[in-house]
C-alpha positions, 0 to 999 in steps of 0.5 A: 232124410225124408227129402232124400227119399222124396227125391229118389222116389221122384227120380224113379217115377221119371225114369219109369215114365220115360221108359214107358214113353220110349216103348210106346213110340215107334221111334223119332223117324216114325213120328207123324207117319200113317202106318196103315192105309185103308183102301177105298174099295174092297171085295171080301171073300170070307164071312167076316171082314178082317183088317187085312182085307181092307188095309195095307201097312205103309211103314216098317213099324206098320209091317212089324205090327201087321201079324198082330193086326191083320187078322183082327175082325171088323164085322160081318161081310155083306151078302154075296154081290152086295155092298156096304159103304162106310163113311170116314167117321164110321170106319174110324169108330170101327177101327178104334173098337177093333184094332185099338191105338193103331186106328190113330195111325191109319189113313182112312178115305172119305168112304170105304165100299166093301162088297161081299164076294166077287172081285173089284177092278181098280182104275189103274187096271181099267186104264191098262185094259183100255190101252190093250183094247185100243192098241190094235184098233188105232195102230194104222190111224197115224204115225204116233198115237197116245192115249191120255185124259182117261175119264173112267170110274174109280173102280168096277165091282164084279158080283161073282168071281167068274164074272168077266169085264169086257170093253166095247165102243159105240163107234170106230176109234177116231182122233180126239175124245172117244166113248167106251163101255165096260160090260160086266158079263156073268158066267151064263153070258148075260150082261149084268151091268154097263159102265161108261168112260171116255179117253182122248186119242192124240194122233200125230200125222204128217199132212199137207199144208200151204207153203204160201197164202192161196187165194180162191181160184188159184190152181194148186201146184206142187210147189204150193204144198209143204208138209208138217206134223199135226195132231189130227185130234185138233183138225176140224175137217177131213185133210186132203190126202194128196190125191185127185185133181187137178185142183184149184182153191175153193176157199182161201188157205193161209200160209202153213195152214192145213189143206182140207179137202173142203178147201179144194175143187176140181180145176176147171177144164173150161173157163168162163169166156173161153171159145170152145166147140159145141158138138151135137150128137144125134142118132143120124147126124153129128153137128158142131159149132163154136160157142162161148162158155158162160161159166167155169166147169170141170170135165163131166159138169154141165155149163151154159154156153152161148151160140156166137151166131144167134146168141142163143144159150144152151146147156152142154156137158164138158167132154174135155178142155175144148169140147162140150156136148149136147144130145 
């Protein structure tokens, strides 16, 4: 009889323990989940910090318990415009004291920064503002433009709800890495804080390239030019725009390489060794004599020429393909 009573008592105890275990757990599907997440930054408007001011629920279980937890207070709010920083360990201690067992299923960042009043602009919003700011400035730069590799602050606190956040650039936007400044402006127009960041602009454009290897001194003909789509962010110099000339190659250009303006020079109107006419134009007299060019030169340039009769050399300005002038 005693053994039967002992077995009955043990059975009741086991059943009670199992029931309590079921009630204590949110269910097998929720085991090991983070049910709540604390934000790394937050701006709190009230005099006290509530759990809802710094955290959000992540799961169905968290949302079902949110009404009971969200209004629990964690401590006093910092003075307006000032911040406090709580380490992960310190925040964990605060949560254990204030929200109890739910703290164990709360994801806590390495640190949490809380500002009293004002508001906070997060990195995702900062990126969106950068794209909106740059779009009209870069629209005409190329055929296709992308903004990437944002190097921005994770957040920017604005001390007062009426403060605004503006953007400016020290120089005009260009392909490649660009620097930006975020300006925190108070309601009276003063800039109270400046925060820097950078972004990378990919600018795709169809540019002229060499259809064959081009050596120094080679006249540039239309048949020598092809066109390819290139990212201007990775081009080292100013690309030739197809205008001007006639040109000759100043520095060699490999096949399929971009044609930079620095690789071109005007095609000489007069070449070294050519026989041309030297014209002297005075106030009352005009003389002309055949001479030999001692150097290449474009129209408007000055070169040395040699008198074929006495071998004297003089400097003369090239007027056209057949004439140089001295005054």
